[in-house]
C-alpha positions in Angstrom: 13.0 -37.9 63.8 15.5 -35.8 65.6 15.8 -32.1 65.0 19.0 -32.8 63.0 17.2 -35.3 60.8 14.3 -32.9 60.3 16.6 -30.2 59.2 18.4 -32.5 56.8 15.1 -33.6 55.3 14.1 -29.9 55.0 17.3 -29.2 53.2 17.0 -32.1 50.8 13.4 -31.1 49.9 14.6 -27.5 49.3 17.3 -28.6 47.0 14.8 -30.7 44.9 12.4 -27.7 44.9 15.1 -25.3 43.7 15.9 -27.6 40.8 12.3 -27.6 39.8 12.0 -23.8 40.2 14.9 -23.3 37.9 12.9 -24.8 35.1 9.9 -22.6 35.5 9.2 -19.9 32.9 8.8 -16.3 33.9 5.1 -16.4 33.0 4.6 -19.5 35.2 6.3 -17.8 38.2 4.2 -14.7 37.8 1.0 -16.8 37.7 2.1 -18.6 40.9 2.8 -15.3 42.6 -0.6 -13.9 41.7 -2.1 -17.1 43.3 -0.2 -16.3 46.4 -1.5 -12.7 46.5 -5.1 -13.7 46.0 -4.8 -16.3 48.8 -3.4 -13.8 51.3 -6.4 -11.6 50.6 -8.8 -14.5 50.9 -7.2 -15.5 54.2 -7.0 -12.0 55.7 -9.2 -12.8 58.7 -7.2 -15.9 59.5 -3.9 -13.9 59.3 -5.3 -11.2 61.6 -6.7 -13.7 64.1 -3.3 -15.4 64.3 -1.6 -12.1 64.7 -3.9 -11.0 67.5 -2.8 -14.1 69.4 0.9 -13.3 68.9 0.3 -9.6 69.9 -1.4 -10.7 73.1 1.5 -13.1 73.9 4.0 -10.4 73.1 2.4 -7.9 75.5 2.4 -10.5 78.3 6.0 -11.2 77.5 6.9 -7.5 77.9 7.9 -6.7 74.4 8.7 -3.0 73.8 6.3 -0.8 71.9 8.8 -0.7 69.0 8.9 -4.6 68.9 5.1 -4.8 69.1 4.9 -2.3 66.2 7.1 -4.6 64.1 5.0 -7.6 65.0 1.6 -6.2 64.3 -0.3 -7.1 61.1 -2.8 -4.4 60.3 -5.1 -4.3 57.2 -2.8 -1.7 55.7 0.3 -4.0 56.2 -1.6 -7.0 54.7 -2.5 -4.8 51.8 1.1 -3.8 51.5 2.2 -7.5 51.4 -0.4 -8.3 48.7 0.7 -5.2 46.7 4.4 -6.2 47.2 3.7 -9.7 45.8 2.0 -8.2 42.7 4.7 -5.7 42.3 7.3 -8.5 42.3 5.2 -10.5 39.8 5.3 -7.5 37.5 9.1 -7.1 37.7 11.4 -8.3 35.0 12.7 -11.8 35.8 16.5 -11.6 36.3 17.0 -15.4 35.7 18.5 -16.1 32.3 19.5 -12.5 31.7 22.7 -12.2 29.7 25.0 -10.0 31.7 27.7 -9.9 29.1 29.0 -11.7 26.0 32.3 -11.7 24.2 34.1 -13.6 21.5 37.6 -15.1 21.8 40.1 -15.2 18.9 39.8 -19.0 18.8 36.0 -18.6 18.1 34.7 -19.4 21.6 31.6 -17.4 22.4 31.4 -16.7 26.1 28.1 -15.7 27.8 27.8 -14.6 31.4 24.3 -15.5 32.5 22.3 -14.7 35.6 21.1 -17.8 37.4 19.4 -18.7 40.8 21.5 -19.0 43.9 19.6 -22.2 44.8 18.4 -22.7 48.4 18.2 -19.6 50.6 17.7 -19.7 54.4 16.0 -16.6 55.9 16.2 -16.2 59.7 14.2 -13.2 61.0 12.5 -11.7 64.1 9.2 -10.0 64.8 8.1 -8.7 61.4 5.7 -11.3 59.9 5.6 -9.5 56.6 9.1 -10.8 56.0 7.6 -14.3 55.5 5.8 -13.0 52.4 8.6 -10.7 51.2 11.2 -13.5 51.4 9.1 -16.2 49.9 8.0 -14.2 46.8 11.4 -12.7 46.1 13.1 -16.1 46.3 10.5 -17.6 44.1 10.7 -14.9 41.5 14.4 -15.5 41.3 13.8 -19.3 41.1 15.2 -20.0 44.6 13.6 -22.2 47.2 13.5 -20.8 50.7 13.6 -22.1 54.2 12.1 -19.6 56.6 12.8 -19.4 60.3 10.9 -16.6 62.1 11.0 -15.5 65.7 8.9 -17.3 68.3 7.0 -14.1 69.0 5.5 -14.2 65.5 5.1 -18.0 65.1 1.4 -18.1 64.6 1.4 -15.1 62.2 4.2 -16.7 60.2 2.5 -20.0 60.0 -0.7 -18.5 58.8 1.1 -16.4 56.1 3.2 -19.4 55.0 0.2 -21.7 54.8 -1.7 -19.1 52.7 1.3 -18.7 50.3 1.7 -22.5 50.0 -2.0 -23.0 49.3 -2.2 -20.1 46.8 1.0 -21.1 45.0 0.0 -24.8 44.9 -3.2 -23.9 43.0 -1.1 -22.5 40.3 1.7 -25.1 40.1 4.2 -24.2 42.8 6.7 -27.1 43.2 6.4 -29.0 46.5 8.5 -27.6 49.4 9.5 -24.5 47.5 8.6 -22.5 50.7 9.3 -24.2 54.0 8.8 -22.7 57.5 10.7 -24.1 60.4 7.9 -24.9 62.9 10.0 -25.2 66.0 11.0 -22.4 68.3 14.1 -24.4 69.4 17.1 -22.1 68.9 19.1 -25.2 67.9 17.1 -25.2 64.7 18.9 -22.0 63.6 22.3 -23.6 64.1 21.3 -26.7 62.2 19.9 -24.6 59.4 23.0 -22.5 58.8 25.2 -25.5 59.0 23.5 -27.4 56.1 26.5 -27.3 53.8 25.6 -28.7 50.4 22.0 -28.0 50.9 21.7 -24.3 51.9 23.6 -22.0 49.6 23.0 -18.7 51.4 21.8 -17.5 54.8 20.2 -14.1 55.3 19.5 -13.1 58.9 17.1 -10.2 59.6 16.6 -8.9 63.1 18.6 -7.6 66.0 22.4 -7.5 66.3 22.4 -10.4 68.7 20.5 -12.7 66.2 22.7 -11.7 63.3 26.0 -12.2 65.2 24.8 -15.6 66.4 24.0 -16.7 62.8 27.4 -15.4 61.6 29.3 -17.2 64.4 27.4 -20.5 63.8 27.2 -20.6 60.1 29.0 -23.0 57.8 27.3 -21.4 54.7 27.8 -17.9 53.3 25.9 -15.1 55.2 24.7 -11.7 53.9 23.7 -9.3 56.7 23.8 -6.0 58.4 24.4 -5.9 62.1 22.5 -2.7 62.9 21.3 0.6 61.5 23.1 3.4 63.2 21.9 6.0 60.6 22.9 9.7 60.6 21.6 13.0 59.3 24.3 15.7 58.9 22.8 19.2 58.7 25.3 21.4 56.8 25.7 25.2 57.3 24.1 25.6 53.8 21.0 23.6 54.8 17.4 24.8 54.4 16.1 24.8 57.9 12.6 23.8 57.0 13.8 20.9 54.9 16.2 19.8 57.6 13.6 19.8 60.3 11.1 17.9 58.2 13.7 15.2 57.2 15.0 14.8 60.8 11.4 14.4 62.1 10.5 11.9 59.4 13.6 9.9 59.6 13.4 9.6 63.4 9.6 9.5 64.2 7.8 7.9 61.3 8.8 4.4 62.4 11.5 4.5 65.0 11.7 0.7 65.3 13.2 0.0 61.9 16.8 -0.1 60.7 16.6 2.9 58.3 15.4 5.3 61.1 18.1 7.8 62.1 19.7 7.5 65.5 22.1 10.5 65.3 22.0 14.0 64.0 25.2 16.0 63.4 24.9 19.8 63.0 27.4 22.2 61.6 28.6 24.4 64.5 28.1 27.6 62.5 24.3 27.1 62.5 23.9 25.2 65.7 22.8 28.1 67.9 19.9 28.9 65.6 19.0 25.4 64.4 19.3 23.2 67.5 16.5 24.9 69.5 14.2 24.5 66.6 15.1 20.9 66.2 14.8 20.2 69.9 11.4 21.8 70.1 10.1 19.9 67.1 11.4 16.5 68.3 10.4 17.0 71.9 6.9 17.6 70.8 7.0 14.1 69.2 8.1 12.6 72.5 11.7 12.0 71.4 14.3 11.8 74.2 17.3 13.9 73.2 20.9 13.2 74.2 23.6 15.6 73.3 27.3 16.3 73.3 28.6 18.9 75.7 28.6 21.5 72.8 25.0 20.6 71.9 23.9 20.8 75.5 25.4 24.2 75.9 22.8 25.4 73.4 19.9 23.1 74.5 20.6 22.3 78.2 17.5 20.1 78.5 19.2 17.3 76.5 20.6 14.4 78.5 24.4 14.0 78.4 25.5 11.6 75.6 28.0 9.0 76.6 30.5 7.5 74.1 28.4 4.4 74.0 25.4 6.5 72.7 27.2 7.2 69.5 27.4 3.5 68.7 23.9 2.6 69.8 21.0 1.6 67.7 18.0 2.6 69.8 15.1 1.5 67.6 13.0 3.8 69.8 12.2 7.5 70.2 15.7 8.4 71.3 18.2 10.6 69.4 21.8 11.7 70.0 22.9 15.0 68.7 26.4 16.5 68.2 28.2 19.4 66.5 30.9 19.2 63.9 33.1 21.9 62.3 32.5 20.9 58.7 31.4 18.2 56.3 34.7 16.3 56.5 34.4 16.1 60.3 30.8 14.8 59.8 31.9 12.0 57.4 34.8 11.0 59.6 32.4 10.8 62.6 29.9 8.7 60.6 32.5 6.3 59.2 33.8 5.8 62.8 30.5 5.4 64.7 28.1 4.4 62.0 27.1 1.0 60.7 27.5 1.7 57.0 23.8 1.5 56.4 22.0 4.8 55.5 23.3 8.3 56.1 22.1 11.7 54.8 23.3 15.2 54.3 21.0 18.2 54.2 22.8 20.9 52.2 22.4 23.3 49.4 26.1 23.6 48.8 27.2 21.3 45.9 30.8 20.9 47.2 29.5 19.7 50.6 27.1 17.3 48.9 29.9 15.9 46.7 32.2 15.5 49.6 29.6 13.7 51.7 28.6 11.3 49.0 32.3 10.5 48.2 33.5 10.2 51.7 30.7 8.3 53.6 31.3 4.6 53.3 27.7 3.4 53.5 25.4 1.2 51.5 23.0 4.1 50.8 23.9 7.8 51.0 21.3 10.5 50.7 21.3 14.1 49.6 18.4 16.2 50.9 16.1 13.1 51.6 15.1 10.9 54.5 17.0 7.7 55.2 13.6 6.1 55.5 13.7 5.4 51.8 16.3 2.6 52.2 13.8 0.0 51.2 13.4 -2.3 48.1 9.9 -1.1 47.5 10.8 2.5 47.7 13.7 1.9 45.3 11.3 0.4 42.8 12.7 -3.1 43.3 9.5 -4.6 44.8 9.6 -6.2 48.2 13.1 -6.6 49.6 14.8 -9.5 51.2 16.8 -7.2 53.5 19.5 -4.6 53.7 23.1 -5.6 53.3 26.0 -3.5 54.7 28.4 -6.1 53.3 30.4 -5.4 50.2 30.2 -8.9 48.7 28.0 -10.0 47.0 25.2 -7.5 47.7 25.0 -4.1 49.3 22.0 -2.0 50.2 18.4 -3.2 49.6 18.5 -6.7 48.4 15.9 -7.6 45.8 15.7 -9.9 42.7 19.1 -9.4 41.2 20.8 -9.7 44.6 19.1 -13.2 44.9 20.9 -14.5 41.8 24.4 -15.4 40.9 25.9 -16.1 37.5 27.5 -18.8 35.4 29.5 -18.8 32.2 28.1 -20.6 29.2 30.7 -21.1 26.5 29.7 -22.0 22.9 32.2 -23.6 20.7 32.5 -25.7 17.5 35.2 -28.2 18.5 37.9 -26.1 20.0 40.6 -27.8 22.2 43.2 -26.1 24.2 46.8 -26.4 23.0 
């Protein structure tokens, strides 16, 4: 068969699987998920062997350290995948929830009910744990899923998907509930996101180039974020120790992920005292600092920041620093240069906190906490499917509820419209 025919068949199988999944009870789905978790643990050595092959190929291909970090499957990350599956299994099933109910004067009883979306396509790069996260969340919400990972993680993704299929099948997972596109041909992405009538939603996860390509080619709805240009604003009322710890954590813990900060804005009244401490702390962690003219006047060792730097998502140990006159200038800067992802204020002043949370137009806004918490697991949602900076139909970490839609069920006793 041609690639087009293969993708059509995959879509048809996914539609049939979605209809079967919609009939499964919450208990049955949890049993299936537990089977998946157990199989991942059983297949641990197989997963790691496949990942070693991908890592070796990635190094030969010249992948950056940040990309290799995203690609690597350690025992700790496999443990996290297994825990994520079990956490999702333990979550309340959103399918069938009554969102609201009301009676009409004519006696009609209207129920707004949460239901599965149907078939979801996930297109992603580098991070093989997404294979498990996506599959289990879609399953828990009674959706079938078609996965298309990056070529750099093909063997890892295949091993994970095979383990999930095998473990789920032992507990009654419908055939083709989880499908992985096995070709690295980029045309497969175009075919996938143009499967109108088969794919109900596409969710790309990866670099800005991938996401824009999906959006431009798609004939089906897409939920996405283009990049994570995340900020920390250090207010004049900030506790310096807290601010230093949060900036270091948000930049250095895992610089290659979308909720790591790329910019720090500092109130000009505290800059002379705070900036040297921040520069010393981050330089010790091998962070390359780029600064505005005002920031460099205080810390001359910073490289000059260009206008392009303020828009850039580095995904690396690079940080751009600027000064602002107050919280309102900070929020205006963030709304102009940021990506509406995750932004934080470090402040003791309640008025500054309130202004920041009201004025910043981002999916997640933090007060005195690291942006690294923008994550479904950290929010108590279980494993996430991704982060959305859209405003419809999901925003922020996307977990179970964000993988459902709703329908109206109307109960009557013979009413006709006059």
